[in-house]
C-alpha positions in Angstrom: 99.3 101.8 63.6 98.9 103.7 67.0 95.5 101.7 68.0 98.3 98.6 67.8 100.5 100.0 70.1 97.7 101.1 72.8 96.0 97.9 72.7 99.1 95.9 73.4 100.4 98.4 76.1 96.7 98.3 77.9 96.5 94.7 78.0 100.2 94.5 79.1 100.0 97.0 82.1 96.5 95.0 83.0 98.4 92.0 83.0 101.3 93.4 85.1 99.1 95.0 87.5 97.3 91.7 88.3 100.4 89.4 88.2 100.2 86.2 89.8 96.8 85.9 90.0 93.8 84.5 87.7 92.9 88.0 86.9 96.0 88.8 84.9 95.8 85.6 83.1 92.4 86.5 82.1 93.3 89.8 81.0 96.1 88.2 78.7 93.7 85.6 77.3 91.2 88.4 76.6 93.4 90.6 74.7 94.2 87.6 72.7 90.8 86.8 72.2 89.8 90.3 71.1 92.6 90.1 68.0 90.9 86.7 67.2 87.6 88.6 66.9 88.9 91.5 65.0 90.4 89.1 62.8 87.0 87.1 62.1 85.1 90.0 61.5 87.8 91.5 58.9 87.1 87.9 57.3 83.7 88.2 57.4 83.6 91.6 56.0 85.4 90.4 53.2 82.7 87.8 52.7 79.6 89.9 53.3 81.1 92.7 50.7 82.0 90.1 48.2 85.7 90.8 48.2 85.1 94.5 48.1 86.6 95.3 51.7 89.6 93.0 52.3 93.0 93.9 53.4 95.7 91.4 53.1 98.4 93.2 54.8 95.9 93.3 57.8 95.5 89.6 57.9 99.3 89.4 57.6 100.0 91.5 60.5 97.3 90.6 62.8 98.0 86.9 63.6 101.5 87.3 64.3 100.6 90.5 66.6 97.9 88.7 68.5 100.5 85.8 69.5 103.1 88.6 70.2 100.6 90.4 72.9 99.4 86.8 74.1 103.0 85.7 74.9 103.9 88.8 76.2 101.2 89.0 78.6 101.4 85.6 79.7 105.0 86.4 80.6 104.0 89.5 82.7 101.2 87.8 84.6 103.6 85.3 85.4 106.1 87.8 87.3 106.3 87.5 90.8 104.5 90.0 92.9 106.1 93.2 94.7 108.5 91.9 97.5 106.2 92.0 100.6 108.9 90.7 103.1 111.2 92.8 105.3 113.3 95.1 102.9 115.6 98.1 103.7 113.7 101.3 103.4 116.5 102.9 101.4 118.0 100.4 98.9 115.5 97.6 99.0 117.9 95.0 100.4 116.3 91.8 101.8 116.8 91.9 105.5 114.9 89.0 106.5 116.6 87.3 109.6 118.5 90.7 110.5 115.7 92.6 112.2 117.6 92.6 115.5 121.0 90.9 115.1 121.8 93.6 112.5 120.0 96.8 112.6 122.1 98.3 110.0 121.9 97.3 106.4 124.7 95.4 105.0 124.2 96.7 101.6 124.0 100.5 102.2 124.8 101.1 105.6 121.3 102.4 106.4 120.7 102.5 110.4 117.2 101.0 111.4 116.9 100.2 108.2 113.9 97.5 108.4 110.6 99.0 107.8 107.5 96.8 107.4 104.3 98.1 105.0 102.0 98.5 107.4 102.3 100.5 110.3 101.0 99.3 113.7 100.8 101.0 117.4 104.1 101.7 119.3 105.0 98.4 121.2 106.1 100.7 124.3 103.4 103.4 124.4 100.9 102.1 122.3 101.0 105.1 120.4 99.5 105.5 116.6 102.4 105.3 114.3 100.2 105.6 111.0 101.7 108.7 110.2 105.2 107.6 110.8 107.8 108.7 108.3 110.1 106.1 107.0 113.1 108.2 107.3 112.3 108.6 111.2 111.3 105.4 112.4 110.7 106.6 116.1 107.5 106.8 118.1 106.1 110.5 118.0 105.3 110.2 121.6 108.3 108.5 123.7 111.0 108.5 120.9 111.4 104.8 120.8 113.2 103.6 117.6 111.2 100.4 116.0 113.6 98.4 113.9 110.7 96.6 112.9 107.8 99.2 111.9 104.4 97.2 111.7 104.0 93.6 112.0 107.0 92.5 114.1 108.7 89.3 114.9 108.4 86.8 117.8 111.4 88.6 120.2 109.9 92.0 118.9 112.8 94.2 120.0 112.9 97.7 119.9 115.8 100.2 120.2 115.7 103.5 122.3 116.2 106.8 120.4 119.2 108.5 122.2 121.1 105.3 123.8 120.8 103.2 120.5 120.2 100.3 123.3 118.0 97.1 122.6 115.0 96.8 125.0 112.7 93.8 125.2 109.2 95.3 124.8 107.1 94.0 127.6 109.5 95.2 130.1 110.3 98.6 128.3 106.1 99.2 128.3 106.2 98.8 132.0 108.9 101.3 132.5 107.6 103.7 130.1 104.5 103.7 131.8 105.9 103.9 135.4 107.9 107.0 134.0 104.8 108.6 132.3 102.8 108.4 135.6 105.4 109.8 137.8 105.9 112.8 135.2 109.4 111.5 134.2 109.7 111.0 130.2 113.2 109.7 130.6 114.1 106.6 128.2 113.9 103.2 129.8 117.0 101.4 131.1 118.7 98.5 128.8 117.0 95.3 130.0 119.1 92.2 129.8 117.3 89.4 127.6 117.4 85.8 128.7 119.2 83.4 126.6 122.9 82.5 125.2 125.4 85.2 125.8 126.8 85.1 121.9 123.0 86.6 121.0 123.3 89.5 123.5 123.2 93.0 122.3 126.8 94.8 123.6 124.5 96.7 126.2 123.5 93.3 127.5 126.5 91.8 127.2 128.2 94.7 129.4 125.0 94.2 132.0 125.7 90.6 132.1 129.6 90.9 132.6 128.9 93.5 135.4 126.4 90.9 137.5 129.2 88.0 136.9 132.1 90.0 137.9 129.8 91.2 141.4 128.8 87.4 141.9 132.6 86.7 141.7 133.9 89.2 144.3 131.1 88.4 146.8 132.0 85.1 146.6 135.9 85.9 147.0 134.8 88.1 149.9 132.9 85.4 151.5 135.6 82.6 151.2 138.0 85.0 152.6 135.8 86.5 155.7 134.4 83.1 156.5 131.1 84.4 155.9 128.8 81.9 154.1 127.6 83.0 150.5 124.2 83.3 149.6 
């Protein structure tokens, strides 16, 4: 009787391992055909031995058991594969679309929650990040926090380790290399991102407001003093 349990568990495991592929469905059908072959051999043995080897109980159990193995195997082979999108590394919550707008997981509150399955090089200093720990999403060389580790979206923002500010990677890369060449390893400054104001990071909003205020003050002084504006 244990052979029936082992047989079913083996083919169910193979079906779920290769789910949503032709291989998984072939394993499911193969398990069913194997049981049909056992039933046919049992029937032929009854004919060959002139009814001396015949177990009616086996025939009664075998065919419903084969149907059960087939149905469960097909169900397991139809299950969707493991989630391959962007998920929180702590609770698995789907974070698609929240790579930059919400770096904290809304489900469990984990900061820097987004992590991909295939780590690549750092977007700032190009250091190898294959050994990066999922609990410390910072580059081992320049200590830049990566909101998305691995294949990143088109906007590709990163976050500095000490200030927690979003920095556009291309400008951050030039800044980081210039600091490295002069022996200064200080983190890159916050760089404003072009686009609508409502989509800016708080750090970028402060920079935007400061520049707007400076322009207004300059116009006011120019109007009062009679100096033509720029």
